[in-house]
N, C-alpha and C positions, 0 to 999 in steps of 0.2 A: 286625608290628614286631619288631625284634630288638635286644636289649641286650647289652652287653659286660660280663662279670664278670671282674674282676681280683682275684687272690688277694694279699692284703697281704703284703709282704716276701717274696714268691715270684715268680719269673719265669713266672707262669702266668696265662693268660687264656683265656676260652672264651665262645661265644655262648649266649644264653638267649632263647628265644622268648617273646613276650608271652603271659602266662597260665601259663607253665611255672615250676615251682619252681626255686630255685637248685640244689638237690640233683639234680633231674632233668636240668637243663642240664649239670651236671658229669658225671653218668653218661653222658649222650648224647655228650659230647665226649671220653670215655675217661678220666675222672678219677674217683676214689673218695674221697668225704668220709665220715668215720664216720657210720653211720646204723644203724637197726634197724627200729623199728615203722612208720615213714613216716606216722604218723597224728598226730604232735605230742604224744605222750604220754611216750615214754621219755626224750627229751632228749639222745639220743646225737649228734644232728646240730647241736647248739648251735654258733653262730658269732657274729660281731659285724660289724654293718654300719658300716664305717669312713667310707664316703662313698656318698651316693645314697639313694634311697627305695624301700621295699618295701611291699606290702600283705600282711597276714597274718604269721604266724610270731611273734607277740608272746609266746607261750608262757606264758600265765597259768597259774599252778599248777605250772609246770615251771621257768621262769626266775625268779629272785628280783628284787626291785625294783632292786637295784644293777646287775644284769646288763642289765635292760631300759633303765635310764637311760644305760648306756654303749653302747647300740646292739645289745644281745644279741637274737638271733633264732633260731628253729628253721628250719633251711634246708630241711627237707622241706615246710614250709608257706609260707615267704616267697617271694613272687613279685615280681620287679623292676618298678618303675615308671620306672626310669632306668638308665643305666649304674651299676655298683656296684664299690666296692672292699670286699672281704670278708675278715675275718680268721677263720681256721679252726684247730682244734686240730691237724689233720693232713690231708694230701691227697697222693695218690700216683697214679701212672699205673695204670689198670685194665688188667689182662691180658685181652685179648679171649678167650683160650682158658681163662681161669680158671673160667668157668661153662659147664656142659654141660647139654644136654637129652637124656635117655635114656628109652627105653621099659623101665621096670622091671617085673619080674614079681612079682605077689603070691605070696610064699612061705608065709606063715603069718599067721593072724589069731587073736588070743587075747583074750578078755574078762578084763581085769585087775581091773575093778570094775564095778559095775552100770552106770556111765556112762563107762567108759574102755576103749577097745580098743587093744591093742598090735599094730601092723601092721608086719610084716617084708617088705621088698622086696629083690629081688635084681636086680642089673644084668646085662645080657647078658654072656655068657662073654668074658673078656678085658678087660672094661670096668671101670676103676677111676676114681673121682672124688675128687680131693683136697679136703679141707675142714678147717676149724679146729673144734675141740671147742666147741660152743655155737652154731654157725651154723644156718641154716634153709634149707629148700627150698620151691619152688613145686610143688604138685601140681595137675594139670590134669584136670578131669572130661571126660567124653565130649562135653558141650555147650560146652566151652571155658572154663567157670568155673574160676578159680584160687583155691586156698587155700594158706596158708602154715603149715608145720609144722616145729618144731625137730627136729633129728636127735639121737636119744638114744644112738646107738652111738658109740664112740670113733673117731677118724680112722683108726686102724690097720685097722679093718674097712671098707675103702674099696670093697668089691665089692657093697655094698648099704647099706640104711639101715633103721633102726628108728624108728618114729614112735609117739608116744603121743597118741591122738586122743580128746578128750572129746566125748561125744554131747550135743549141744545141742538142746533141744526146738525143733522147727521148722527146725533147721539143714539147709542144703542138702547139705553134705558128709556130715553124720550120716546123713541118709536114703540118700544114695548109697552110703555104706559098708554100711549095714544091708541094703539091697535089691539092690544091683548088684555089689558087689565080692566076688569069690570067689578062692580059691587058683588060681593059674595064669593069672589075668587080667593084662593089661598096663595099666600106669598111667604116663602121661607125667609126668616130674618134671624140674625144672631146679634146679641147685645149683652152688655154694653162694652164700648171700647173708647179709648182716648183719654187724654190728660187735660182736656179743656173743660174746666169746671171752676166755679167760684170758690176761692179760698176763704176760710173762716177767719180773716184777719181784722175785719171791721174797718179797714182803710177805705177811703172814698174810691169808688170804682168808676173808671171811664170805659164805657162799652162802645166799641167801634164796629159797625157792620157795613158791608156792601152787599147789595142784592139779597139773595137768600141766606146770606150770613146772619140775617135777622133771626133765623130759626133757633139756634142754640141760645141766643141772647134772650129770646122770648121765654125759653124754658127757665133761664136763670132769674129773670125778673118775676115771673109768675111764682116761682119757688119762694123767692124772697117775700112776696105779698102773702102767700099762704102761711108762711112761718112768722108773719107779722114783724119782719125786720124793719129797721129804719136806717139802714146803712145808706149814705149818700151815693147815688148812682146817676150818671149822665150818659144817655144813649145818643150817639151820633150815627145816623143811618143814611148812607150815601146811595144814590141811584142816579141814573142818567136823566130821567124825566119823572114828573110827579106820579104818573100812572104806575111806574115801577116800584113805588113805595106801596106795595100791594096790601098791606094791613096797617097803614099809617094811623087809622082811627084808634087802633088798640093802644099804642104807646101814648097817644094824646089823652086817652081816658086814664091811663096810669098816672100821667103827669097831673091831671086835674084832681085826682083823688088822693094822691100820695105826695106830700110835700118833700120827701127825700128823693123823689125821682124827677129828672128833667129830660126832655126830649128835644133833640136838634136834628131835623131832617135837612139834608144837603143835596142839591141837584148839581150835576156836573156838565150836562149837555142839553139844557133846556133853552128854547128860544127866549130872547130878552123880552118879547112881547106876549109871553104866555100867561101873564097874570100872577105868576108865582111871587109871593111876598117874603119867602124864606131865604135861607142861606144858599149861596151858589159856590161852585168850585169843587176842589177835591175834599173828600170827607176828612182825611187826616189833617189837612191844612186848617180846617175849621177848629179842630182841637188845639192846634198850635196857636191859632188866633185868640183862643179863649183862656189858655193856661200859660202863664209866664214860667211856671215850674210844675213838673209832675213828680217831684222828688217824694212827696208824701202820698202818692196815689198808686193804685194798681190799674193796669190796662188789660182789657180783654178784647181782642180783635179777631174778627171772623169774616171771611169772604175771599175776595180775589187776591192771589199771591202778590201782585204788584202793590196793592194797597198795604198789605201786611209788611212787605219789605220796606216800603217808604215810611210807614208808621214806626216800625222798630228803629230804623236808623235815626229819624228826626226826633222821636220822643226821648231816646236814650242820649243822643249827642247834643241836642239843642235844648231839651227841657229837663235834663237831669233825672230821667226815670231810671231807677236801678234795673239792670238787665234782667235780674231774676224776678221782676214784677211785671214783665211783659208776657202775657199768656195769649196764645193764638191758635187758630185752626184755619189752615189754608185750604180753600176749596179748589182742588186741582182738577181741571177738566180731563176726562178720558179722551183718548184718540177717537175721532169719528169712525163709525163703522163703514166698511167698504160699500160702495153703491151696488 
C-alpha cells in the first residue's frame, strides 16, 4: 500500500510506502527535511501532522506535551496509516549529486586517548566533496556494515576527512579499526549527511559537547576561524576525567587567539584530589550556571543522548531557549557484536 504525503502550505507532495517513515519517503522522493540521528532522539526532524494518522513518532522525552497535543511528531519515526498533510520547519529539493561515495585511503591513525582514535582519510587525487561543518558520513566495513561518524575537519579541507572514533567494548567498528585498518588501506565512505551545522544567524552560539561530540564542534569552530568570523561562541566540553578531553589544548589555543571564543571544560567523575582546577559536574548544568537566559542564543549540542535530552529540556523550560534554536546530534551507540 502507498500513501500520499502533502506538505502543508507548500506545493509539494510525495508517495510513502506502507511501513516507511515520512522522512524516508521524503528522501526517496528527492526532498530533504531537517534530520540528524534518525533514531528519535535528537528531535531535528520534528514536524506536525495536520491531517491523517501515523503510528510511532510521538517523541516522548523529545516533544513536549503541547507539541504532541497539536499533532507534533518525529518524522524519522512516524509511519503513515493514511494519506497525510504534514507541516515541517523546512523542506527543499535534495541535490542527487550532493552526496558522494568514494574509496578513501587511510592516511594516518593516532590514539588521542586510551579509548579514542583520530582517523585521517584522504580522497582519491582530484576528488573533493563539499559538506557543511558539523555534518557526518557513512563508513562501510568490508562486510557491508555501516557506521556514522561526524567529520572533525573544516569544509575547506575537502580532499579528505578527520574522524574521532571512540572504542566501544564489543563494538564492531572498534574491533575492525583495531584489528583490520592500517595506513594505506581503502575505506568506502559516503557523505555528507545530517542537519547539524551552524546556522548563519550571527546569534551568540553555545556549543555543548560530551566525549567525541567534540568532533563536529571542532569542524564548526575551525570553519569560523578560516572564514574570519567573530560570532560569539562558548564551548562547554564535558568528560569524565581530564584525560578524556583528548584534544583540550586545541580549544585552549582558540580561546587564547580569538576573543570571540570561550572554552569551558567540565569533568563529571574525577576524584576530588586529582589537581583539577576547572569546573565539575554535568556539562549542561555548567551552561545553566552561567546563563540566566538563553533567549537570545542558539545552542548546538552533540554527544550522549542523555546529555542532549537533559540540555534540551532544561535550556528550553528553565532558560527560555526557543525550541527551534536547539540543534543537536545524538551519538547513539550501536549494539555490541556477538562474542
